[in-house]
BAFIMAR-666201 format. One record per residue: residue number from 1; chain; x, y, z of N, C-alpha, C in turn. Coordinates in nm, 2 decimals. Atoms other than C-alpha are relative to their C-alpha. Layout:
@num = NUM&chaine = A&n.xx = X&n.yy = Y&n.zz = Z&ca.xx = X&ca.yy = Y&ca.zz = Z&c.xx = X&c.yy = Y&c.zz = Z
...
END
This chain:
@num = 1&chaine = A&n.xx = 0.08&n.yy = -0.12&n.zz = 0.00&ca.xx = 0.00&ca.yy = 0.00&ca.zz = 0.00&c.xx = 0.09&c.yy = 0.12&c.zz = 0.00
@num = 2&chaine = A&n.xx = -0.08&n.yy = -0.13&n.zz = 0.01&ca.xx = 0.15&ca.yy = 0.33&ca.zz = -0.11&c.xx = -0.07&c.yy = 0.11&c.zz = 0.07
@num = 3&chaine = A&n.xx = 0.06&n.yy = -0.11&n.zz = -0.08&ca.xx = 0.09&ca.yy = 0.62&ca.zz = 0.13&c.xx = 0.05&c.yy = 0.13&c.zz = -0.05
@num = 4&chaine = A&n.xx = -0.04&n.yy = -0.13&n.zz = 0.05&ca.xx = 0.24&ca.yy = 0.89&ca.zz = -0.09&c.xx = -0.12&c.yy = 0.08&c.zz = -0.04
@num = 5&chaine = A&n.xx = 0.11&n.yy = -0.08&n.zz = 0.03&ca.xx = 0.00&ca.yy = 1.18&ca.zz = -0.12&c.xx = 0.00&c.yy = 0.03&c.zz = -0.15
@num = 6&chaine = A&n.xx = 0.01&n.yy = -0.03&n.zz = 0.14&ca.xx = -0.12&ca.yy = 1.27&ca.zz = -0.47&c.xx = 0.06&c.yy = 0.14&c.zz = -0.02
@num = 7&chaine = A&n.xx = -0.06&n.yy = -0.13&n.zz = 0.03&ca.xx = 0.05&ca.yy = 1.56&ca.zz = -0.64&c.xx = -0.09&c.yy = 0.12&c.zz = 0.03
@num = 8&chaine = A&n.xx = 0.10&n.yy = -0.11&n.zz = -0.02&ca.xx = -0.27&ca.yy = 1.77&ca.zz = -0.62&c.xx = -0.01&c.yy = 0.03&c.zz = 0.15
@num = 9&chaine = A&n.xx = 0.00&n.yy = -0.02&n.zz = -0.15&ca.xx = -0.27&ca.yy = 1.72&ca.zz = -0.24&c.xx = 0.12&c.yy = 0.08&c.zz = 0.05
@num = 10&chaine = A&n.xx = -0.12&n.yy = -0.07&n.zz = -0.04&ca.xx = 0.09&ca.yy = 1.83&ca.zz = -0.21&c.xx = 0.00&c.yy = 0.14&c.zz = -0.04
@num = 11&chaine = A&n.xx = 0.01&n.yy = -0.13&n.zz = 0.05&ca.xx = 0.03&ca.yy = 2.13&ca.zz = -0.43&c.xx = -0.09&c.yy = 0.09&c.zz = 0.09
@num = 12&chaine = A&n.xx = 0.09&n.yy = -0.07&n.zz = -0.08&ca.xx = -0.27&ca.yy = 2.23&ca.zz = -0.22&c.xx = 0.06&c.yy = 0.04&c.zz = 0.14
@num = 13&chaine = A&n.xx = -0.07&n.yy = -0.02&n.zz = -0.13&ca.xx = -0.07&ca.yy = 2.19&ca.zz = 0.11&c.xx = 0.10&c.yy = 0.11&c.zz = -0.01
@num = 14&chaine = A&n.xx = -0.10&n.yy = -0.10&n.zz = 0.02&ca.xx = 0.21&ca.yy = 2.40&ca.zz = -0.03&c.xx = -0.06&c.yy = 0.14&c.zz = -0.02
@num = 15&chaine = A&n.xx = 0.07&n.yy = -0.13&n.zz = 0.02&ca.xx = -0.03&ca.yy = 2.67&ca.zz = -0.14&c.xx = -0.05&c.yy = 0.06&c.zz = 0.13
@num = 16&chaine = A&n.xx = 0.05&n.yy = -0.05&n.zz = -0.13&ca.xx = -0.18&ca.yy = 2.69&ca.zz = 0.20&c.xx = 0.12&c.yy = 0.05&c.zz = 0.09
@num = 17&chaine = A&n.xx = -0.12&n.yy = -0.04&n.zz = -0.08&ca.xx = 0.17&ca.yy = 2.71&ca.zz = 0.36&c.xx = 0.05&c.yy = 0.13&c.zz = -0.06
@num = 18&chaine = A&n.xx = -0.04&n.yy = -0.12&n.zz = 0.06&ca.xx = 0.26&ca.yy = 2.98&ca.zz = 0.11&c.xx = -0.09&c.yy = 0.12&c.zz = 0.04
@num = 19&chaine = A&n.xx = 0.09&n.yy = -0.10&n.zz = -0.05&ca.xx = -0.05&ca.yy = 3.18&ca.zz = 0.20&c.xx = 0.02&c.yy = 0.04&c.zz = 0.14
@num = 20&chaine = A&n.xx = -0.03&n.yy = -0.03&n.zz = -0.14&ca.xx = 0.03&ca.yy = 3.15&ca.zz = 0.57&c.xx = 0.12&c.yy = 0.08&c.zz = 0.01
@num = 21&chaine = A&n.xx = -0.12&n.yy = -0.08&n.zz = -0.01&ca.xx = 0.38&ca.yy = 3.27&ca.zz = 0.51&c.xx = -0.01&c.yy = 0.14&c.zz = -0.05
@num = 22&chaine = A&n.xx = 0.03&n.yy = -0.14&n.zz = 0.05&ca.xx = 0.26&ca.yy = 3.57&ca.zz = 0.30&c.xx = -0.07&c.yy = 0.08&c.zz = 0.11
@num = 23&chaine = A&n.xx = 0.07&n.yy = -0.08&n.zz = -0.10&ca.xx = 0.03&ca.yy = 3.67&ca.zz = 0.58&c.xx = 0.09&c.yy = 0.04&c.zz = 0.12
@num = 24&chaine = A&n.xx = -0.10&n.yy = -0.03&n.zz = -0.11&ca.xx = 0.31&ca.yy = 3.64&ca.zz = 0.84&c.xx = 0.09&c.yy = 0.11&c.zz = -0.05
@num = 25&chaine = A&n.xx = -0.09&n.yy = -0.10&n.zz = 0.06&ca.xx = 0.54&ca.yy = 3.84&ca.zz = 0.61&c.xx = -0.07&c.yy = 0.14&c.zz = 0.01
@num = 26&chaine = A&n.xx = 0.07&n.yy = -0.13&n.zz = 0.00&ca.xx = 0.28&ca.yy = 4.12&ca.zz = 0.58&c.xx = -0.01&c.yy = 0.05&c.zz = 0.14
@num = 27&chaine = A&n.xx = 0.01&n.yy = -0.04&n.zz = -0.14&ca.xx = 0.23&ca.yy = 4.13&ca.zz = 0.96&c.xx = 0.13&c.yy = 0.05&c.zz = 0.05
@num = 28&chaine = A&n.xx = -0.13&n.yy = -0.04&n.zz = -0.04&ca.xx = 0.60&ca.yy = 4.14&ca.zz = 1.02&c.xx = 0.05&c.yy = 0.13&c.zz = -0.06
@num = 29&chaine = A&n.xx = -0.04&n.yy = -0.12&n.zz = 0.07&ca.xx = 0.65&ca.yy = 4.41&ca.zz = 0.76&c.xx = -0.07&c.yy = 0.12&c.zz = 0.07
@num = 30&chaine = A&n.xx = 0.08&n.yy = -0.11&n.zz = -0.06&ca.xx = 0.38&ca.yy = 4.63&ca.zz = 0.92&c.xx = 0.06&c.yy = 0.02&c.zz = 0.14
@num = 31&chaine = A&n.xx = -0.06&n.yy = -0.02&n.zz = -0.13&ca.xx = 0.53&ca.yy = 4.57&ca.zz = 1.27&c.xx = 0.13&c.yy = 0.07&c.zz = -0.01
@num = 32&chaine = A&n.xx = -0.14&n.yy = -0.06&n.zz = 0.02&ca.xx = 0.88&ca.yy = 4.66&ca.zz = 1.14&c.xx = -0.02&c.yy = 0.15&c.zz = -0.03
@num = 33&chaine = A&n.xx = 0.03&n.yy = -0.14&n.zz = 0.04&ca.xx = 0.74&ca.yy = 4.98&ca.zz = 0.99&c.xx = -0.04&c.yy = 0.08&c.zz = 0.13
@num = 34&chaine = A&n.xx = 0.04&n.yy = -0.07&n.zz = -0.12&ca.xx = 0.58&ca.yy = 5.07&ca.zz = 1.32&c.xx = 0.12&c.yy = 0.02&c.zz = 0.09
@num = 35&chaine = A&n.xx = -0.12&n.yy = -0.01&n.zz = -0.08&ca.xx = 0.90&ca.yy = 5.00&ca.zz = 1.51&c.xx = 0.10&c.yy = 0.11&c.zz = -0.05
@num = 36&chaine = A&n.xx = -0.09&n.yy = -0.11&n.zz = 0.06&ca.xx = 1.10&ca.yy = 5.22&ca.zz = 1.27&c.xx = -0.05&c.yy = 0.14&c.zz = 0.03
@num = 37&chaine = A&n.xx = 0.06&n.yy = -0.13&n.zz = -0.03&ca.xx = 0.86&ca.yy = 5.51&ca.zz = 1.32&c.xx = 0.03&c.yy = 0.03&c.zz = 0.14
@num = 38&chaine = A&n.xx = -0.02&n.yy = -0.03&n.zz = -0.14&ca.xx = 0.89&ca.yy = 5.47&ca.zz = 1.69&c.xx = 0.14&c.yy = 0.03&c.zz = 0.03
@num = 39&chaine = A&n.xx = -0.14&n.yy = -0.03&n.zz = -0.02&ca.xx = 1.27&ca.yy = 5.46&ca.zz = 1.68&c.xx = 0.04&c.yy = 0.14&c.zz = -0.05
@num = 40&chaine = A&n.xx = -0.03&n.yy = -0.13&n.zz = 0.05&ca.xx = 1.28&ca.yy = 5.77&ca.zz = 1.47&c.xx = -0.05&c.yy = 0.11&c.zz = 0.09
@num = 41&chaine = A&n.xx = 0.05&n.yy = -0.09&n.zz = -0.09&ca.xx = 1.06&ca.yy = 5.95&ca.zz = 1.71&c.xx = 0.09&c.yy = 0.01&c.zz = 0.13
@num = 42&chaine = A&n.xx = -0.08&n.yy = 0.01&n.zz = -0.12&ca.xx = 1.27&ca.yy = 5.84&ca.zz = 2.01&c.xx = 0.14&c.yy = 0.07&c.zz = -0.03
@num = 43&chaine = A&n.xx = -0.12&n.yy = -0.06&n.zz = 0.03&ca.xx = 1.59&ca.yy = 5.95&ca.zz = 1.83&c.xx = -0.01&c.yy = 0.15&c.zz = 0.00
@num = 44&chaine = A&n.xx = 0.02&n.yy = -0.15&n.zz = 0.00&ca.xx = 1.45&ca.yy = 6.30&ca.zz = 1.77&c.xx = -0.02&c.yy = 0.05&c.zz = 0.15
@num = 45&chaine = A&n.xx = 0.02&n.yy = -0.04&n.zz = -0.14&ca.xx = 1.34&ca.yy = 6.32&ca.zz = 2.14&c.xx = 0.14&c.yy = 0.00&c.zz = 0.07
@num = 46&chaine = A&n.xx = -0.13&n.yy = 0.01&n.zz = -0.06&ca.xx = 1.69&ca.yy = 6.21&ca.zz = 2.26&c.xx = 0.09&c.yy = 0.12&c.zz = -0.05
@num = 47&chaine = A&n.xx = -0.08&n.yy = -0.11&n.zz = 0.05&ca.xx = 1.86&ca.yy = 6.46&ca.zz = 2.03&c.xx = -0.04&c.yy = 0.14&c.zz = 0.06
@num = 48&chaine = A&n.xx = 0.04&n.yy = -0.12&n.zz = -0.06&ca.xx = 1.64&ca.yy = 6.74&ca.zz = 2.16&c.xx = 0.04&c.yy = 0.01&c.zz = 0.15
@num = 49&chaine = A&n.xx = -0.04&n.yy = 0.00&n.zz = -0.14&ca.xx = 1.71&ca.yy = 6.64&ca.zz = 2.52&c.xx = 0.14&c.yy = 0.03&c.zz = 0.02
@num = 50&chaine = A&n.xx = -0.14&n.yy = -0.02&n.zz = -0.01&ca.xx = 2.08&ca.yy = 6.63&ca.zz = 2.46&c.xx = 0.03&c.yy = 0.15&c.zz = -0.03
@num = 51&chaine = A&n.xx = -0.03&n.yy = -0.14&n.zz = 0.03&ca.xx = 2.07&ca.yy = 6.98&ca.zz = 2.30&c.xx = -0.04&c.yy = 0.09&c.zz = 0.13
@num = 52&chaine = A&n.xx = 0.03&n.yy = -0.07&n.zz = -0.12&ca.xx = 1.89&ca.yy = 7.11&ca.zz = 2.61&c.xx = 0.10&c.yy = -0.02&c.zz = 0.11
@num = 53&chaine = A&n.xx = -0.10&n.yy = 0.04&n.zz = -0.10&ca.xx = 2.13&ca.yy = 6.93&ca.zz = 2.84&c.xx = 0.13&c.yy = 0.08&c.zz = -0.02
@num = 54&chaine = A&n.xx = -0.13&n.yy = -0.06&n.zz = 0.03&ca.xx = 2.43&ca.yy = 7.08&ca.zz = 2.67&c.xx = 0.00&c.yy = 0.15&c.zz = 0.00
@num = 55&chaine = A&n.xx = 0.00&n.yy = -0.15&n.zz = 0.00&ca.xx = 2.32&ca.yy = 7.44&ca.zz = 2.68&c.xx = 0.05&c.yy = 0.06&c.zz = 0.13
@num = 56&chaine = A&n.xx = -0.04&n.yy = -0.08&n.zz = -0.12&ca.xx = 2.47&ca.yy = 7.69&ca.zz = 2.92&c.xx = -0.02&c.yy = 0.14&c.zz = -0.03
@num = 57&chaine = A&n.xx = 0.02&n.yy = -0.14&n.zz = 0.01&ca.xx = 2.47&ca.yy = 8.06&ca.zz = 2.97&c.xx = 0.07&c.yy = 0.06&c.zz = -0.12
@num = 58&chaine = A&n.xx = -0.07&n.yy = -0.06&n.zz = 0.11&ca.xx = 2.72&ca.yy = 8.12&ca.zz = 2.69&c.xx = -0.06&c.yy = -0.03&c.zz = -0.13
@num = 59&chaine = A&n.xx = 0.06&n.yy = 0.03&n.zz = 0.13&ca.xx = 2.51&ca.yy = 7.96&ca.zz = 2.42&c.xx = -0.16&c.yy = 0.00&c.zz = 0.00
@num = 60&chaine = A&n.xx = 0.15&n.yy = 0.00&n.zz = -0.01&ca.xx = 2.15&ca.yy = 8.03&ca.zz = 2.53&c.xx = -0.04&c.yy = 0.13&c.zz = 0.08
@num = 61&chaine = A&n.xx = 0.04&n.yy = -0.11&n.zz = -0.08&ca.xx = 1.94&ca.yy = 8.29&ca.zz = 2.71&c.xx = -0.01&c.yy = -0.04&c.zz = 0.15
@num = 62&chaine = A&n.xx = 0.00&n.yy = 0.05&n.zz = -0.14&ca.xx = 1.99&ca.yy = 8.09&ca.zz = 3.03&c.xx = 0.09&c.yy = 0.09&c.zz = 0.09
@num = 63&chaine = A&n.xx = -0.09&n.yy = -0.08&n.zz = -0.08&ca.xx = 2.12&ca.yy = 8.30&ca.zz = 3.32&c.xx = 0.12&c.yy = -0.08&c.zz = 0.05
@num = 64&chaine = A&n.xx = -0.12&n.yy = 0.07&n.zz = -0.05&ca.xx = 2.47&ca.yy = 8.22&ca.zz = 3.45&c.xx = -0.03&c.yy = -0.08&c.zz = 0.13
@num = 65&chaine = A&n.xx = 0.03&n.yy = 0.07&n.zz = -0.12&ca.xx = 2.32&ca.yy = 8.11&ca.zz = 3.78&c.xx = -0.07&c.yy = -0.14&c.zz = -0.03
@num = 66&chaine = A&n.xx = 0.06&n.yy = 0.13&n.zz = 0.04&ca.xx = 2.14&ca.yy = 7.83&ca.zz = 3.59&c.xx = 0.10&c.yy = -0.10&c.zz = -0.05
@num = 67&chaine = A&n.xx = -0.10&n.yy = 0.09&n.zz = 0.05&ca.xx = 2.47&ca.yy = 7.68&ca.zz = 3.48&c.xx = 0.03&c.yy = -0.10&c.zz = 0.11
@num = 68&chaine = A&n.xx = -0.04&n.yy = 0.10&n.zz = -0.10&ca.xx = 2.60&ca.yy = 7.37&ca.zz = 3.66&c.xx = 0.09&c.yy = 0.06&c.zz = 0.10
@num = 69&chaine = A&n.xx = -0.09&n.yy = -0.05&n.zz = -0.10&ca.xx = 2.77&ca.yy = 7.43&ca.zz = 3.98&c.xx = 0.13&c.yy = -0.08&c.zz = 0.01
@num = 70&chaine = A&n.xx = -0.13&n.yy = 0.08&n.zz = 0.01&ca.xx = 3.08&ca.yy = 7.24&ca.zz = 3.87&c.xx = 0.11&c.yy = 0.10&c.zz = 0.03
@num = 71&chaine = A&n.xx = -0.11&n.yy = -0.08&n.zz = -0.02&ca.xx = 3.40&ca.yy = 7.38&ca.zz = 4.00&c.xx = 0.09&c.yy = -0.01&c.zz = -0.12
@num = 72&chaine = A&n.xx = -0.09&n.yy = 0.01&n.zz = 0.11&ca.xx = 3.65&ca.yy = 7.47&ca.zz = 3.74&c.xx = 0.12&c.yy = -0.09&c.zz = 0.03
@num = 73&chaine = A&n.xx = -0.11&n.yy = 0.09&n.zz = -0.03&ca.xx = 3.94&ca.yy = 7.23&ca.zz = 3.71&c.xx = 0.12&c.yy = 0.08&c.zz = 0.07
@num = 74&chaine = A&n.xx = -0.11&n.yy = -0.06&n.zz = -0.08&ca.xx = 4.23&ca.yy = 7.31&ca.zz = 3.95&c.xx = 0.12&c.yy = 0.02&c.zz = -0.10
@num = 75&chaine = A&n.xx = -0.12&n.yy = -0.03&n.zz = 0.08&ca.xx = 4.52&ca.yy = 7.48&ca.zz = 3.79&c.xx = 0.12&c.yy = -0.05&c.zz = 0.08
@num = 76&chaine = A&n.xx = -0.12&n.yy = 0.05&n.zz = -0.06&ca.xx = 4.85&ca.yy = 7.32&ca.zz = 3.86&c.xx = 0.09&c.yy = 0.11&c.zz = 0.03
@num = 77&chaine = A&n.xx = -0.10&n.yy = -0.11&n.zz = -0.04&ca.xx = 5.09&ca.yy = 7.54&ca.zz = 4.05&c.xx = 0.13&c.yy = -0.04&c.zz = -0.05
@num = 78&chaine = A&n.xx = -0.14&n.yy = 0.02&n.zz = 0.05&ca.xx = 5.43&ca.yy = 7.58&ca.zz = 3.90&c.xx = 0.09&c.yy = -0.02&c.zz = 0.12
@num = 79&chaine = A&n.xx = -0.09&n.yy = 0.03&n.zz = -0.11&ca.xx = 5.71&ca.yy = 7.45&ca.zz = 4.12&c.xx = 0.07&c.yy = 0.13&c.zz = 0.05
@num = 80&chaine = A&n.xx = -0.08&n.yy = -0.12&n.zz = -0.04&ca.xx = 5.89&ca.yy = 7.79&ca.zz = 4.12&c.xx = -0.09&c.yy = 0.10&c.zz = 0.08
@num = 81&chaine = A&n.xx = 0.09&n.yy = -0.09&n.zz = -0.07&ca.xx = 5.58&ca.yy = 7.96&ca.zz = 4.26&c.xx = -0.01&c.yy = -0.04&c.zz = 0.15
@num = 82&chaine = A&n.xx = 0.00&n.yy = 0.05&n.zz = -0.14&ca.xx = 5.62&ca.yy = 7.75&ca.zz = 4.58&c.xx = 0.12&c.yy = 0.04&c.zz = 0.07
@num = 83&chaine = A&n.xx = -0.13&n.yy = -0.04&n.zz = -0.06&ca.xx = 5.97&ca.yy = 7.88&ca.zz = 4.64&c.xx = -0.02&c.yy = 0.13&c.zz = 0.08
@num = 84&chaine = A&n.xx = 0.02&n.yy = -0.13&n.zz = -0.07&ca.xx = 6.00&ca.yy = 8.16&ca.zz = 4.90&c.xx = 0.06&c.yy = 0.11&c.zz = -0.08
@num = 85&chaine = A&n.xx = -0.05&n.yy = -0.12&n.zz = 0.08&ca.xx = 6.05&ca.yy = 8.50&ca.zz = 4.75&c.xx = 0.12&c.yy = 0.06&c.zz = 0.08
@num = 86&chaine = A&n.xx = -0.12&n.yy = -0.06&n.zz = -0.06&ca.xx = 6.39&ca.yy = 8.66&ca.zz = 4.82&c.xx = -0.01&c.yy = 0.15&c.zz = 0.00
END
């Protein structure tokens, strides 16, 4: 007894599989497009936040008191300035 499916049955099964794959492909394509739009929006938001973060009183209308309260880097003292004056 031969259990091999008829060619018409195989073709039908392959067509059903192909239809399923096309549906999956369409859904994934749409999801990918949605993710890309979301990523683009987030990149713009991050860029805007970085611009705001990097502003200080020298490049904006922000008052100097609004600048970070970071101390300027220490200047190294020259060795000859530590010698007693004669």
